[in-house]
C-alpha positions in Angstrom: 122.0 101.4 90.6 121.0 97.8 89.6 118.5 97.7 92.5 116.9 101.0 91.3 116.6 99.5 87.8 114.8 96.4 89.2 112.5 98.6 91.3 111.7 100.8 88.3 110.8 97.9 86.0 108.7 96.3 88.7 106.8 99.6 89.1 106.2 99.8 85.3 105.0 96.2 85.2 102.4 96.9 87.9 101.3 100.1 86.3 100.8 98.6 82.8 99.3 95.4 84.2 96.8 97.3 86.3 95.9 99.6 83.3 95.4 96.5 81.2 93.0 95.1 83.7 91.1 98.4 83.9 90.9 98.3 80.1 89.6 94.8 80.1 86.7 95.6 82.4 86.1 98.7 80.3 86.7 101.3 83.0 89.2 103.0 80.7 89.1 102.9 76.9 92.3 101.4 75.6 93.4 98.2 73.9 94.2 95.6 76.6 96.3 93.5 74.4 98.7 96.3 73.7 99.0 97.2 77.4 99.5 93.6 78.3 102.3 93.3 75.8 104.0 96.5 77.2 103.7 95.0 80.7 105.3 91.8 79.6 108.1 93.7 77.9 108.9 95.6 81.1 108.7 92.2 83.0 111.2 90.7 80.5 113.6 93.6 81.0 113.2 93.3 84.8 113.9 89.6 84.6 117.0 90.1 82.5 118.2 92.7 85.0 117.5 90.4 87.9 119.4 87.6 86.0 122.5 89.9 85.7 122.3 90.6 89.4 122.0 86.9 90.3 125.0 86.0 88.1 127.0 88.8 89.7 126.2 87.6 93.2 127.0 84.0 92.2 130.4 84.9 90.8 131.2 87.0 93.9 130.1 84.1 96.2 132.2 81.5 94.2 135.2 83.9 94.5 134.7 84.2 98.2 134.4 80.4 98.6 137.9 80.1 97.2 139.3 82.5 99.7 137.5 81.1 102.8 139.0 78.2 104.8 136.7 78.1 107.8 133.9 75.5 107.8 131.3 77.9 109.4 131.9 80.6 106.8 132.0 78.0 104.0 128.5 76.7 105.0 127.0 80.2 104.8 128.6 80.8 101.4 127.4 77.4 100.1 123.9 78.4 101.3 124.1 81.7 99.4 125.4 79.9 96.3 122.4 77.5 96.4 120.1 80.5 96.7 121.8 82.1 93.6 121.3 78.9 91.6 117.7 78.7 92.5 117.2 82.4 91.6 118.8 81.9 88.2 116.7 78.9 87.5 113.5 80.7 88.6 114.3 83.7 86.5 115.1 81.6 83.4 111.7 79.9 83.8 110.0 83.3 84.3 111.7 84.5 81.2 109.8 81.9 79.2 106.5 83.4 80.3 107.6 87.1 79.9 109.4 86.5 76.7 106.4 84.7 75.2 104.0 87.4 76.3 106.2 90.2 74.9 106.9 88.3 71.8 110.7 88.5 72.5 111.4 84.9 71.3 109.3 85.4 68.1 111.1 88.7 67.2 114.7 87.8 68.1 114.9 84.0 67.8 112.0 83.5 65.3 110.7 80.9 67.7 107.7 80.9 69.9 107.6 78.3 72.7 104.5 76.2 72.8 102.0 76.4 75.7 103.2 73.3 77.4 106.7 74.6 77.7 105.5 78.0 78.9 103.2 76.2 81.5 106.1 74.0 82.7 108.3 77.1 83.1 105.6 78.8 85.1 105.1 75.8 87.3 108.8 75.4 88.0 109.2 79.1 88.7 106.2 79.0 91.1 107.4 75.9 92.8 110.8 77.5 93.4 109.2 80.7 94.7 107.0 78.6 97.1 110.1 76.7 98.3 112.0 79.9 98.9 109.1 81.4 100.8 109.3 78.6 103.4 
C-alpha cells in the first residue's frame, strides 16, 4: 500500500510539473505559479511518505541486526542500514526544497528557509543521489 502511495504521488508530481511547464511556455492558459505550488505539495507528501517507509525499513533492519549472529548476514544488514541512513538524509534535504516550494514551512512553522539553506539541501540531496547511483 505504501509503494502505491509513493507511485501515486510521483505520478501527480510529474503531471502538475509538466502542466506548469506547458503553462509557462503558453501552450495552455493557466497560472504556472499555482500549478508549481500544487506540484511541490504533491512532492512534499511523497517525500514524507518515503521518509515513513525509510524509517520503517531502518527499524526492521536494526531489529534483524540484533537477531543475527553470522558475520556474513551482519555485513549485509549493515549495508542496508547505511542505505537507510542515506535515504533518510537525502529525503530530509529534499523536504527543504519541496517544503519551501509548497510553502509548508511558512504555513506550519511560520518560518521560511533562506535560499542558501535550500540550495545546500538540494546540493546534499543531489550528491547523495549521485553517490547511490554509482
